[in-house]
TIDREN-860834 format. One record per residue: residue number from 1; residue in three letters; x, y, z of N, C-alpha, C in turn. Coordinates in Angstrom, 1 decimal, m for minus. Atoms other than C-alpha are relative to their C-alpha. Layout:
<nodes>
NODE  seq  type      nu      nv      nw     cau     cav     caw      cu      cv      cw
NODE  NUM   ALA       X       Y       Z       X       Y       Z       X       Y       Z
...
</nodes>
This chain:
<nodes>
NODE  seq  type      nu      nv      nw     cau     cav     caw      cu      cv      cw
NODE    1   MET    m0.7     0.4    m1.3    14.3    41.7    71.7     1.7     0.3    m1.4
NODE    2   ASN    m1.3     0.3     0.8    18.1    42.6    69.9     0.6    m0.9    m0.7
NODE    3   PRO    m0.3     0.9     0.9    19.6    40.4    67.4     1.0    m0.6     0.9
NODE    4   THR    m1.4     0.7    m0.2    22.7    40.2    69.3     0.0    m0.9     1.7
NODE    5   VAL     0.8     0.7    m1.0    21.1    38.9    72.5    m0.6    m1.0    m0.2
NODE    6   ALA     0.8     1.5    m0.1    18.4    37.0    71.1     0.6    m1.3    m0.4
NODE    7   PHE    m1.0     0.8     0.0    21.3    35.1    69.8     0.9    m0.4     0.8
NODE    8   LEU    m1.7     0.9    m0.8    23.5    34.4    72.4    m1.2    m0.7     1.1
NODE    9   LYS     0.9     0.5    m0.8    20.4    33.6    74.2    m0.7    m1.1    m0.1
NODE   10   ARG     1.0     1.3     1.2    19.0    30.7    71.9     2.0    m0.8     0.2
NODE   11   ILE    m1.5     0.8     0.3    23.1    29.5    72.4     0.7    m0.1     1.5
NODE   12   LEU     0.3     0.1    m1.7    23.5    30.3    76.4    m0.1    m0.8     0.4
NODE   13   PRO     0.9     0.5    m1.0    23.0    28.9    79.3    m0.3     0.8     1.0
NODE   14   PRO     0.2    m1.5    m1.1    21.1    31.4    81.2     0.3     0.2     1.3
NODE   15   THR    m0.9    m1.0    m1.1    23.1    31.9    84.3     1.5    m0.4    m0.2
NODE   16   GLY    m1.6     0.2     0.5    26.8    32.2    84.9     0.5     0.7     0.1
NODE   17   LEU    m0.8    m1.5     1.1    29.6    34.4    84.0    m0.1    m0.4    m0.9
NODE   18   TYR    m0.1     0.4     1.9    29.9    34.7    80.1     1.5     1.2     0.2
NODE   19   ILE    m1.1    m1.3    m0.1    32.8    36.3    78.7     0.2     0.7    m1.8
NODE   20   ALA    m0.2    m0.5     1.0    33.2    39.0    75.6     1.2     0.2     0.5
NODE   21   ALA    m2.1     0.1     0.2    36.9    38.9    73.6    m0.4     0.9    m0.7
NODE   22   ARG    m0.1    m0.6     1.0    38.4    41.0    71.2     1.3     0.3    m0.6
NODE   23   LYS    m1.1     0.1     0.1    41.0    41.0    69.2     1.3     1.1    m0.1
NODE   24   VAL    m1.1    m0.9     0.2    44.2    42.6    70.0     1.5    m1.0    m0.7
NODE   25   GLY    m1.2     0.7     0.7    47.7    41.5    68.2    m0.3    m1.1    m0.7
NODE   26   ASN     0.3     1.7    m0.2    47.4    37.4    68.4    m0.4     0.1     0.9
NODE   27   GLY     0.6     0.3    m1.8    46.2    38.1    72.1    m2.2    m0.3    m0.6
NODE   28   PHE     1.3    m0.5    m0.5    42.3    37.9    72.6    m0.6     0.0     1.6
NODE   29   PRO     0.3    m0.8    m0.7    41.9    40.1    75.6    m1.3    m0.7     0.4
NODE   30   ALA     1.8    m0.3    m0.1    38.7    38.6    77.8    m0.1     0.9     0.6
NODE   31   VAL     0.9    m1.5    m1.2    36.1    40.5    79.6    m0.9    m0.9     0.4
NODE   32   VAL     1.1     1.4    m0.1    33.9    38.1    82.0    m1.2     0.9     0.4
NODE   33   CYS     0.8    m0.8    m0.8    30.8    39.6    82.6    m1.8    m0.8     0.6
NODE   34   ASP     1.3     0.3    m1.0    27.5    39.3    84.5    m1.1    m0.6    m0.5
NODE   35   SER     0.4     0.0     0.1    25.4    39.1    82.5    m0.4    m0.6    m2.0
NODE   36   ILE     0.6     0.0     1.3    23.6    38.1    78.7     0.4     0.9    m0.7
NODE   37   GLU     0.1    m0.3     0.5    23.0    40.6    77.9     1.7     1.9     0.6
NODE   38   GLU    m1.2    m0.7     0.5    26.7    42.7    78.7     0.8    m0.6    m0.7
NODE   39   VAL    m0.9     0.9     1.1    28.3    40.1    76.4    m0.6     0.9    m1.0
NODE   40   ALA     0.8    m0.5     0.7    25.7    41.5    73.6     0.3     1.7     0.4
NODE   41   MET    m0.1    m1.2     0.3    26.6    45.3    74.7     1.9     0.3    m0.3
NODE   42   ARG    m1.0    m0.5     0.0    30.1    44.6    74.9     0.5    m0.5    m1.5
NODE   43   VAL    m0.9     1.1     1.5    31.0    42.6    71.4    m0.6     1.5    m0.7
NODE   44   LEU     0.2    m1.1     0.5    28.8    45.3    70.0     0.6     1.0     0.0
NODE   45   ASP    m1.2    m0.9    m0.8    30.8    48.4    72.1     1.4    m0.2    m1.7
NODE   46   TYR    m0.8     0.4     0.5    34.1    46.7    70.2    m0.4     0.2    m1.3
NODE   47   ASP     0.8     0.2     1.0    32.2    45.9    67.0     0.4     1.5    m1.2
NODE   48   GLN     0.5    m1.1     0.7    31.1    49.5    66.1     2.0     1.2     0.4
NODE   49   GLN    m1.5    m0.9    m0.5    35.0    51.1    67.4     1.2    m1.5    m1.7
NODE   50   GLY    m0.4     0.8     1.2    35.9    48.8    64.3     0.9    m1.4     1.0
NODE   51   ILE    m0.9     1.2    m0.6    37.7    45.7    66.6    m0.7    m1.0     0.0
NODE   52   THR     1.0     1.1     0.1    37.0    42.5    65.9    m0.5    m0.7     1.3
NODE   53   SER     0.5     0.4    m1.4    34.8    41.0    68.9    m0.1    m1.4    m0.7
NODE   54   TYR     0.4     1.4     0.1    33.6    37.0    70.0    m0.5     0.3     1.7
NODE   55   HIS     0.1     0.3    m1.5    32.0    35.7    72.4     0.2    m1.5     0.5
NODE   56   ALA    m0.3     1.6    m0.8    32.6    32.7    75.0    m1.4    m1.1    m0.6
NODE   57   VAL     0.9     0.4     0.6    30.7    30.0    74.1    m0.6    m1.0     0.7
NODE   58   ALA     0.5     0.6    m1.5    29.7    28.3    78.0     0.3     1.2     0.8
NODE   59   ALA    m0.9     0.2    m1.1    29.5    29.4    81.1     1.0     0.2     1.1
NODE   60   PHE    m1.3     0.5    m1.3    31.8    30.2    83.8     0.2     0.2     0.9
NODE   61   LEU    m0.1     0.0    m1.7    32.5    29.1    87.2     0.3     1.3     0.8
NODE   62   GLU    m1.4    m0.6    m1.0    35.3    31.5    88.4    m0.2     1.1    m1.0
NODE   63   ARG     0.2    m1.2     0.8    35.6    35.4    87.1     2.2    m0.6    m0.5
NODE   64   GLU    m1.7     0.4     0.4    39.9    33.7    87.6     0.4    m1.5     0.1
NODE   65   VAL    m0.4     1.0    m0.9    41.3    30.5    88.3     1.6     0.0    m0.3
NODE   66   GLU    m1.0     0.4     0.0    45.0    29.5    89.1     0.6    m1.1    m1.1
NODE   67   SER    m1.2     1.0     0.2    47.7    28.1    86.7     1.2    m0.2     0.3
NODE   68   VAL    m2.0    m0.3    m0.3    51.3    27.1    86.3     0.2    m0.1    m1.5
NODE   69   ASN    m0.1     0.1     1.4    53.0    27.3    83.4     1.2    m0.7    m0.3
NODE   70   ALA     0.1     0.8     0.2    55.4    25.2    82.7     2.0     0.0     0.3
NODE   71   ARG    m1.2     0.3    m0.8    58.5    26.8    84.8    m0.5     0.1     0.7
NODE   72   GLY     0.7     0.1    m0.7    56.1    26.1    87.1    m0.3     1.7     0.9
NODE   73   GLU     0.5    m0.8    m0.5    55.4    29.7    88.1    m1.6     0.5    m0.6
NODE   74   LYS     2.0    m0.1     0.0    51.5    30.8    88.9    m0.3     1.3    m0.8
NODE   75   TYR     1.4    m1.1     0.8    49.1    32.9    86.8    m1.4    m0.1     0.2
NODE   76   MET     1.6    m0.5     0.1    45.5    34.2    86.5    m0.6    m0.8    m1.9
NODE   77   GLN     1.2     0.2     1.7    43.1    32.9    83.3    m1.6    m0.7     0.6
NODE   78   VAL     1.0     0.3    m0.5    39.8    32.7    83.1    m0.9    m1.0    m1.2
NODE   79   ARG     0.0     0.9     0.7    38.9    31.1    80.0     0.3    m1.1    m0.5
NODE   80   VAL     0.1     1.4    m0.3    39.7    27.4    80.3    m1.1    m0.9     0.6
NODE   81   GLN     0.8     1.3     0.2    38.3    24.0    80.3    m0.3    m0.6     1.5
NODE   82   ARG     0.2     0.8    m1.9    38.1    23.2    84.3    m0.4     1.6     0.1
NODE   83   ASN     1.1    m1.0    m0.5    36.4    26.9    84.7    m1.1     0.1    m0.5
NODE   84   VAL     1.6     0.1     0.7    32.9    26.1    82.5    m0.1    m0.8     0.9
NODE   85   ARG     1.6     1.2    m0.9    29.9    25.1    84.3    m0.6    m0.4    m0.8
NODE   86   ALA     0.5     0.9     1.1    28.1    24.3    81.7    m0.3     1.0    m1.7
NODE   87   LEU     0.3    m0.4     1.8    27.0    25.0    77.8    m1.4    m0.6    m0.5
NODE   88   ARG     1.5     0.1     0.0    23.7    24.9    76.4     0.2    m0.1    m1.8
NODE   89   ALA     0.3     0.6     1.7    24.7    23.7    72.1     1.5    m0.1    m0.1
NODE   90   PHE    m1.4     0.9     1.0    27.3    21.6    70.1     0.0     1.5    m0.9
NODE   91   PHE    m0.2    m1.3     1.4    29.0    23.9    67.3     0.7    m0.3    m0.3
NODE   92   MET    m1.3     0.6     0.6    32.0    23.2    64.7    m0.6     1.6    m1.3
NODE   93   ASP     0.0    m1.7     1.0    33.1    26.3    62.2     0.7    m0.9    m0.9
NODE   94   LEU    m0.9     0.4     1.8    33.7    25.3    58.8     0.6     1.1    m0.9
NODE   95   ASP    m0.9    m1.2     0.7    36.1    27.7    57.5    m0.1    m0.5    m1.1
NODE   96   VAL    m0.4     0.4     1.0    36.4    28.5    54.3     1.8     1.1    m0.7
NODE   97   ALA    m1.5    m1.4     0.2    40.1    29.6    52.5    m0.1    m0.8    m1.4
NODE   98   ASP    m0.3     0.6     1.4    40.4    29.0    48.0     0.6    m0.8     0.1
NODE   99   GLY    m1.8     1.1    m0.1    43.3    26.0    47.7     0.2    m0.7     1.2
NODE  100   ASP     0.0     0.7    m1.0    42.6    24.8    51.1    m0.1    m1.1     0.0
NODE  101   SER     0.4     1.5    m0.5    42.1    21.0    51.4    m0.3    m0.1     1.3
NODE  102   ASN     0.7    m0.4    m1.5    41.4    21.6    54.7    m1.3     0.8     0.2
NODE  103   LYS     0.9    m0.7     0.0    38.9    23.8    54.2    m1.5     0.0    m1.4
NODE  104   PHE     1.5     0.2     1.3    35.7    24.3    51.8     0.0     1.4    m0.6
NODE  105   SER    m0.6    m0.4     1.0    36.0    26.2    48.7    m1.2     1.0     0.1
NODE  106   SER     0.7    m1.2     0.2    33.0    28.5    49.7    m0.8    m0.1     0.9
NODE  107   GLN     0.9     0.2    m0.7    29.9    28.6    52.1    m0.8    m0.4    m1.1
NODE  108   SER     0.6     1.6     0.9    28.2    26.8    49.4     0.5    m0.6     0.2
NODE  109   GLU    m0.7     1.8     0.1    30.4    24.0    49.1    m0.4    m0.1     1.6
NODE  110   ALA     0.0     0.4    m1.4    30.5    24.1    53.3    m1.5    m0.5     0.1
NODE  111   CYS     1.3     0.3    m0.7    26.6    24.3    53.8    m1.1    m1.7    m1.1
NODE  112   ASP     0.5     0.9     1.0    26.2    21.5    50.5     0.6    m1.3     0.8
NODE  113   GLU    m0.7     1.4    m0.4    28.8    19.0    52.9    m0.9    m0.2     1.4
NODE  114   LEU     1.2    m0.1    m0.9    26.7    20.2    55.4    m0.9    m1.3     0.2
NODE  115   TRP     0.8     1.0     0.8    23.9    18.4    54.2     0.3    m1.4    m0.1
NODE  116   ARG    m0.2     1.2     0.4    25.5    15.6    53.0     0.4    m1.0     1.4
NODE  117   PHE    m0.4     0.4    m1.3    27.1    15.1    56.5    m0.9    m0.3     0.8
NODE  118   SER     1.0     0.6    m0.7    24.1    15.2    58.4    m0.8    m1.2    m0.7
NODE  119   LYS     0.6     1.2     1.0    22.3    13.0    55.6     0.5    m1.5     0.4
NODE  120   GLU    m0.6     2.0    m0.4    24.8     9.6    55.7     0.5    m0.1     1.5
NODE  121   THR    m0.2     0.4    m1.3    25.3    10.2    59.8    m0.8    m0.4     0.2
NODE  122   GLY     2.1    m0.6    m0.8    21.3    10.8    60.6     0.2     0.6     1.3
NODE  123   LEU     0.7    m1.2    m0.9    22.2    13.5    62.7    m1.5     0.9    m0.6
NODE  124   PRO     1.0    m0.3     0.7    19.5    16.1    62.7     1.0     1.6    m0.2
NODE  125   LEU    m0.8    m0.8     0.2    20.9    19.2    60.5     0.7     1.1     1.5
NODE  126   PRO    m0.4    m0.5    m1.3    22.1    22.0    63.3    m0.8     1.1    m0.2
NODE  127   ASN     1.6    m1.3     0.0    19.1    24.5    64.0     0.3     1.4     0.6
NODE  128   LEU    m0.6    m1.3    m0.4    21.3    27.5    64.4     1.2     0.1    m0.8
NODE  129   ILE    m1.1     0.0     0.8    23.1    28.0    60.9     0.7     1.7    m0.2
NODE  130   ILE    m0.4    m1.1     0.0    25.3    31.2    60.5     1.3     0.2    m1.1
NODE  131   SER    m1.2    m0.9     0.4    27.6    33.3    58.5     0.7     0.6     0.6
NODE  132   SER    m1.1    m0.7    m0.5    30.4    34.4    59.3     0.5     1.1     0.3
NODE  133   GLY    m0.4    m0.7     1.2    31.3    36.7    56.9     0.4    m0.4    m1.1
NODE  134   TYR    m0.7     0.8     0.7    33.5    34.1    55.4     0.0    m1.5    m0.6
NODE  135   GLY     0.4     1.3    m0.2    32.6    31.1    56.5    m1.2    m0.5     0.5
NODE  136   VAL     0.8     0.4    m1.0    30.1    29.1    58.6     0.3    m0.6     1.3
NODE  137   HIS     0.5    m0.4    m1.5    29.0    29.4    62.2    m1.1    m1.6     0.1
NODE  138   VAL     1.1     1.5    m0.7    27.1    25.6    63.0    m0.4    m0.2     1.3
NODE  139   TYR     0.2     0.1    m1.8    25.1    25.2    66.6    m1.3    m1.0     0.1
NODE  140   TYR     0.7     0.2     0.2    23.2    22.6    67.6    m0.6     0.1     1.3
NODE  141   THR     0.7    m0.8    m1.1    21.0    24.4    70.6    m0.8    m0.7     1.0
NODE  142   LEU     0.6     0.9    m0.4    19.7    22.4    72.8    m1.3     1.0     0.7
NODE  143   THR     1.7    m0.1    m1.1    16.2    22.8    75.3     0.5     0.6     1.5
NODE  144   ASN    m0.6    m0.1    m1.7    18.7    22.7    78.5     1.1     0.1    m0.1
NODE  145   GLU    m0.8    m0.3     0.2    21.8    23.6    79.5     0.7    m1.7     0.4
NODE  146   ILE    m0.7     0.9    m0.4    24.3    20.9    80.7     1.1    m0.2     0.2
NODE  147   GLN    m0.9    m0.1    m1.1    27.3    20.3    82.7     1.2    m0.3    m1.1
NODE  148   ARG    m0.3     0.9     0.6    30.4    20.2    80.9     0.9    m1.6    m0.6
NODE  149   GLU    m0.4     1.3    m0.1    31.6    16.6    82.3    m1.1    m0.4    m1.4
NODE  150   THR     1.4     0.9     0.9    28.3    15.3    80.2     0.1     0.7    m1.4
NODE  151   TRP    m0.2    m0.2     1.6    29.6    17.5    76.7     0.7    m0.5    m0.1
NODE  152   LYS    m0.8     0.7     0.3    32.6    16.4    76.7     0.1    m1.0    m1.7
NODE  153   PRO     0.7     1.2     1.1    32.0    13.0    75.2    m0.3     0.6    m1.5
NODE  154   ILE     0.7    m0.3     1.4    29.3    14.0    72.5     0.7     0.6    m1.5
NODE  155   ALA    m0.3    m0.5     0.5    31.1    16.7    71.6     1.7    m0.4    m0.9
NODE  156   ASP    m1.6     0.8     0.4    34.8    14.5    71.3    m1.2    m1.2    m1.3
NODE  157   GLY     0.7     0.4     1.0    32.1    12.3    69.2    m0.4     0.6    m1.4
NODE  158   LEU     0.1    m0.7     0.6    31.2    15.0    67.2     1.3     0.1    m1.0
NODE  159   LYS    m1.4    m0.2     0.7    34.6    15.5    66.0     0.5    m1.2    m0.9
NODE  160   THR     0.1     1.3     1.2    35.0    11.9    64.8    m0.3    m0.7    m0.5
NODE  161   LEU     1.1    m0.1     1.4    32.2    11.9    63.1     0.3     0.5    m1.5
NODE  162   CYS    m0.5    m1.1     0.6    33.4    14.8    61.5     1.6    m1.0    m1.2
NODE  163   ALA    m0.6     1.0     1.4    36.4    12.7    60.2     0.4    m1.4    m0.8
NODE  164   LYS     1.0     1.9     0.9    35.0     9.5    59.6    m0.6     0.6    m1.4
NODE  165   TYR     0.2    m0.3     1.3    33.3    11.2    57.0    m0.2     1.3    m0.7
NODE  166   LYS    m0.3    m0.6     0.6    35.4    13.1    55.8    m0.5     2.0    m0.4
NODE  167   PHE     1.2    m1.0    m0.2    33.3    16.7    56.7     1.4     1.2     0.4
NODE  168   ARG    m1.4    m1.0     0.0    36.4    19.9    57.0    m0.6     0.6     0.8
NODE  169   ALA    m0.3    m1.1    m2.2    34.9    21.1    60.9     1.5     0.4     0.3
NODE  170   ASP    m1.1     0.3    m1.0    37.9    22.9    62.7    m0.7    m1.1     0.4
NODE  171   PRO     0.0     0.7    m1.5    38.5    19.9    64.7     0.1     0.8     1.3
NODE  172   ALA    m0.6    m0.7    m1.3    40.5    22.5    67.4    m1.6     0.4     0.6
NODE  173   CYS     0.8    m0.1     0.0    36.8    24.0    67.4    m0.5    m0.6     0.7
NODE  174   THR     1.3     0.5     0.0    34.0    21.0    67.7    m0.1     0.1     1.7
NODE  175   GLY    m1.1     0.4    m0.9    35.9    19.3    71.0     0.5     1.6     1.2
NODE  176   ASP    m0.4    m1.5    m0.9    36.7    23.6    72.9    m0.8     0.0     0.3
NODE  177   ALA     1.3    m0.9    m0.3    34.1    24.4    75.3     0.5     1.3     0.6
NODE  178   ALA    m0.1    m1.7    m0.5    35.9    27.5    76.2     0.1     0.9    m1.5
NODE  179   ARG    m0.1    m0.6     2.0    36.1    28.3    72.2    m0.6     1.8     0.2
NODE  180   ILE     0.8    m1.2     0.0    35.2    32.2    71.5    m0.4     0.0    m1.8
NODE  181   LEU     0.2    m0.1     1.0    33.1    32.5    68.2    m0.3     1.5    m0.1
NODE  182   ARG     0.5    m1.6     0.1    31.9    35.8    66.5    m1.3     0.0     0.3
NODE  183   SER     1.9     0.2    m0.1    28.3    36.7    67.2    m0.5     0.9    m1.2
NODE  184   VAL     1.6    m0.4     1.5    25.1    38.1    64.7     0.3     1.2     1.0
NODE  185   GLY    m0.4    m1.5    m0.5    25.1    41.5    64.8     1.5     0.6     0.1
NODE  186   THR    m1.5    m0.1     0.0    28.7    42.0    64.6     0.2     0.0    m1.9
NODE  187   PHE    m1.0    m0.1     1.2    31.2    42.4    61.4     1.3    m1.1     0.3
NODE  188   ASN    m1.3     0.9     0.2    33.8    40.2    60.1     1.2     0.6    m1.3
NODE  189   ARG    m0.6    m1.4     0.8    36.8    42.6    58.8     1.3    m0.5    m0.4
NODE  190   LYS    m1.7     0.4     0.3    39.4    40.1    57.7    m0.2     0.9    m1.4
NODE  191   ASP    m0.8    m0.4     0.9    39.5    41.9    54.9    m0.7     1.7     0.2
NODE  192   PRO     1.2    m1.2    m0.4    38.6    45.9    56.6    m0.2     1.4    m0.5
NODE  193   GLN     0.8    m0.7     1.2    37.7    47.5    53.1    m1.3    m0.7     0.0
NODE  194   ASN     0.9     1.2     0.0    35.1    45.0    53.3    m0.9    m1.3     1.2
NODE  195   PRO     0.2     0.7    m1.4    33.6    44.0    56.3    m1.0    m0.4    m0.6
NODE  196   ARG     0.5     1.6    m0.2    31.1    40.8    56.6    m1.1    m0.1     0.8
NODE  197   PRO     0.6    m0.2    m1.1    28.2    40.8    58.6    m0.5    m1.0     0.4
NODE  198   VAL     0.0     1.3    m0.6    27.8    37.9    61.1    m1.1    m0.8     0.1
NODE  199   GLU     1.4     0.6     0.4    24.1    36.4    60.4    m0.4    m1.1    m0.2
NODE  200   ILE     0.7     1.3     0.7    21.7    34.0    60.6     0.0    m0.5    m1.2
NODE  201   ILE     0.6     0.8     0.6    21.1    31.5    58.1    m1.4    m0.3    m0.8
NODE  202   MET     1.2     1.4     0.2    18.8    29.3    58.7    m0.5    m0.3     2.1
NODE  203   GLU     0.1     0.8    m1.7    17.0    28.0    62.9    m1.1    m0.3    m0.3
NODE  204   GLY     0.8     0.9    m0.3    14.8    26.0    64.0     0.0    m0.3     1.1
NODE  205   PRO     0.5     0.4    m0.7    13.9    24.3    67.2     1.1    m0.8     1.0
NODE  206   ASP    m1.0     0.6    m0.6    16.0    23.4    69.6     0.4    m1.7     0.7
NODE  207   LEU    m0.5     1.0    m0.5    17.1    20.1    70.6     0.0    m0.7     1.2
NODE  208   ASP    m0.2     0.6    m1.2    16.6    17.7    73.5     1.3    m0.8    m0.4
NODE  209   PHE    m1.0     0.1     0.1    20.1    16.8    74.4     0.2    m1.9     0.6
NODE  210   ALA     0.2     1.2     0.2    18.9    12.9    75.0     0.3    m0.8    m1.1
NODE  211   GLU    m0.1     0.6     1.6    17.9    12.7    71.5     1.4     0.5    m1.0
NODE  212   PHE    m0.8    m0.3     0.6    20.7    14.3    70.1     1.4    m0.4    m0.1
NODE  213   GLN    m1.4     1.2    m0.8    23.6    11.6    72.4    m0.6    m0.8    m0.9
NODE  214   ALA     0.7     1.5     0.5    21.2     8.8    71.2     0.7     0.0    m1.7
NODE  215   LYS    m1.4     0.0     2.2    22.2    10.1    67.2     1.1    m0.2     0.2
NODE  216   VAL    m1.5     0.3     0.2    25.4    10.2    67.5     0.8    m0.7     1.0
NODE  217   THR    m0.4     1.9    m0.8    25.7     7.2    69.9     0.1    m1.0    m1.3
NODE  218   ALA     0.4     1.0     1.4    24.2     5.6    66.8     1.0     0.1    m0.8
NODE  219   ALA    m0.9    m0.4     1.3    26.0     7.2    64.2     1.5     0.0     0.2
NODE  220   LEU    m1.1     0.2    m0.5    29.2     6.5    65.9     0.2    m2.0    m0.3
NODE  221   LYS     0.1     1.2     0.0    28.2     2.8    66.5    m0.2    m0.5    m2.1
NODE  222   ALA     0.1     0.1     1.5    27.6     3.0    62.7     0.8    m0.5    m1.3
NODE  223   CYS    m1.9    m0.1     1.2    31.3     3.1    61.9     0.9    m0.5     1.1
NODE  224   GLY    m0.6     0.6    m0.6    32.8     1.4    64.1     0.6     0.2     1.3
NODE  225   GLU    m0.9    m0.4    m1.5    33.7     3.7    67.1    m1.5     0.3     1.1
NODE  226   LYS     0.7    m0.1    m0.9    31.9     4.9    70.3     0.5     0.9     1.3
NODE  227   LEU    m0.2    m1.7    m0.8    31.6     7.9    72.9     0.7    m0.5     1.4
NODE  228   THR    m0.8     0.0    m1.2    34.4     8.3    75.4    m0.6     0.0     1.4
NODE  229   GLU     0.9     0.5    m1.3    33.3     7.8    79.2     0.2     1.1     1.0
NODE  230   ALA    m0.2    m0.8    m0.8    32.5    10.5    81.2     0.7     0.7     1.3
NODE  231   VAL    m0.8     0.3    m1.8    34.3    11.9    83.8    m1.1     0.4     0.9
NODE  232   ARG     1.0     0.0    m1.4    32.4    11.6    87.3     0.5     1.2     0.6
NODE  233   LYS     0.3    m1.2    m0.7    31.5    15.3    89.0    m1.3    m0.1     1.0
NODE  234   ALA     1.4    m0.4    m0.8    29.5    16.4    92.1    m0.9     0.8    m0.8
NODE  235   ALA     1.3    m1.0     0.9    26.0    17.4    90.6    m0.3     1.3     0.6
NODE  236   ILE     0.1    m1.9    m0.2    25.4    20.9    89.9    m1.7    m0.2    m0.2
NODE  237   PRO     1.2     0.0     0.1    21.4    21.6    90.1     0.1     1.0    m1.2
NODE  238   THR     0.6    m0.8     0.9    21.0    22.5    86.7    m1.1    m0.6    m0.6
NODE  239   ASP     1.0     0.0     0.5    17.8    20.5    86.2    m1.0     1.5     0.9
NODE  240   ALA     1.5    m1.0    m0.8    15.7    23.5    89.0     0.3     1.6    m1.5
NODE  241   ILE    m0.5    m1.6     1.4    18.2    26.6    86.5    m0.9    m0.5    m0.8
NODE  242   ASN     0.6     0.4     1.3    16.6    24.8    83.0    m1.8     0.5     0.6
NODE  243   GLN     1.7    m0.4     0.3    13.0    24.7    84.3    m0.1     1.4     0.1
NODE  244   GLU     0.7    m1.5     0.0    12.9    28.4    86.1     0.0     0.7    m1.7
NODE  245   PHE    m0.7    m0.3     1.0    15.0    29.0    82.7    m0.7     0.5    m0.8
NODE  246   ALA     0.6     0.7     1.0    12.9    27.7    80.2    m0.9     1.4    m1.3
NODE  247   VAL     0.4    m1.2     1.3    11.9    29.9    76.7    m0.3    m1.4    m1.0
NODE  248   THR     0.9     0.4     1.4     9.5    28.7    74.3     0.6     0.1    m1.2
NODE  249   HIS    m0.4    m0.3     1.5    10.5    28.3    70.6    m1.2     0.1    m0.8
NODE  250   ASP     0.4     0.8     0.8     8.4    28.6    67.5     0.7     0.3    m1.2
NODE  251   PHE    m0.9    m0.2     1.5    10.2    28.0    64.5    m0.6    m0.5    m0.9
NODE  252   PRO     0.4     0.9     1.3     9.3    26.3    60.9     1.2    m1.2     0.5
NODE  253   PRO    m1.3     1.0     0.3    11.1    23.3    59.9     1.4     0.6    m0.3
NODE  254   CYS    m1.4    m0.6     0.3    14.7    23.5    59.6     0.3    m0.6    m1.6
NODE  255   SER    m0.2     0.5     1.5    15.2    22.5    55.3     1.2    m0.3    m0.6
NODE  256   ALA    m1.3     0.4     0.0    18.3    21.2    55.0     0.4     1.0    m2.0
NODE  257   ARG    m0.3    m0.8     1.6    17.8    22.2    51.0    m0.3     1.5     0.3
NODE  258   LYS    m0.1    m2.4    m0.5    17.0    26.5    52.1     1.3    m0.2     0.3
NODE  259   VAL    m0.7    m0.7    m0.8    19.6    26.0    54.2     1.5     0.2    m1.1
NODE  260   ALA    m0.7    m0.1     1.3    22.0    25.3    50.8    m0.2     0.8    m0.6
NODE  261   ASP     0.3    m0.9     1.6    20.0    27.7    48.8     0.4     1.2     0.8
NODE  262   ARG    m0.5    m1.0    m0.4    21.0    30.4    51.4     1.5     0.3     0.0
NODE  263   CYS    m1.4     0.4     0.5    24.8    29.8    51.1     0.0     1.1    m1.2
</nodes>
């Protein structure tokens, strides 16, 4: 299987609408895709043209939804929180910039700090760790998809833990269900003369959502915090979708020390 397709199938729900995006000036125009394979095709095509490309981390409900700006004017969008149908991963963006106290000085420091964060909180090490070229993207991929209303309190809890344990993950990313991130198989062209590959550093088996939720809840309780309450929403038959599209993986154990050594 194409490595980009395989990566996207690890992190995205098996059905829905998906988004490929590219950087144009200061904007990120989105293209709605009907399949994960189409997302992979588009991000790789952009990349081959030398255009920075991204995937959105969720499956979406509609091709566009109506929004209203501060002047009362209506316009159409797609990559917005309320249009998210489901997600299959939690994620963090570990930015690297030497001399910036809000970021990590190197990928190696980011991986070492990730190891510390996991050990001190009792959370599992992320089971998909990506070199984004300069920084590190980490995913806690799940065996099944979950609705955004279920995902959001856990994502916010993860963001709270990062703040409590002084782990410098980008807080704007962790709780953003409509986020775009770089895809495995593309290149980071921050330095056009020295493009760096986006590639997998380490991977392990998918996590059970209930078990991950319990660990986040316990870690928050240990530092005097608690989960926010999930927003109630009419049930969507994700269980049937998950069962129909279930994929099994056979991965060796994910070692924290090996992760740090690979960064």
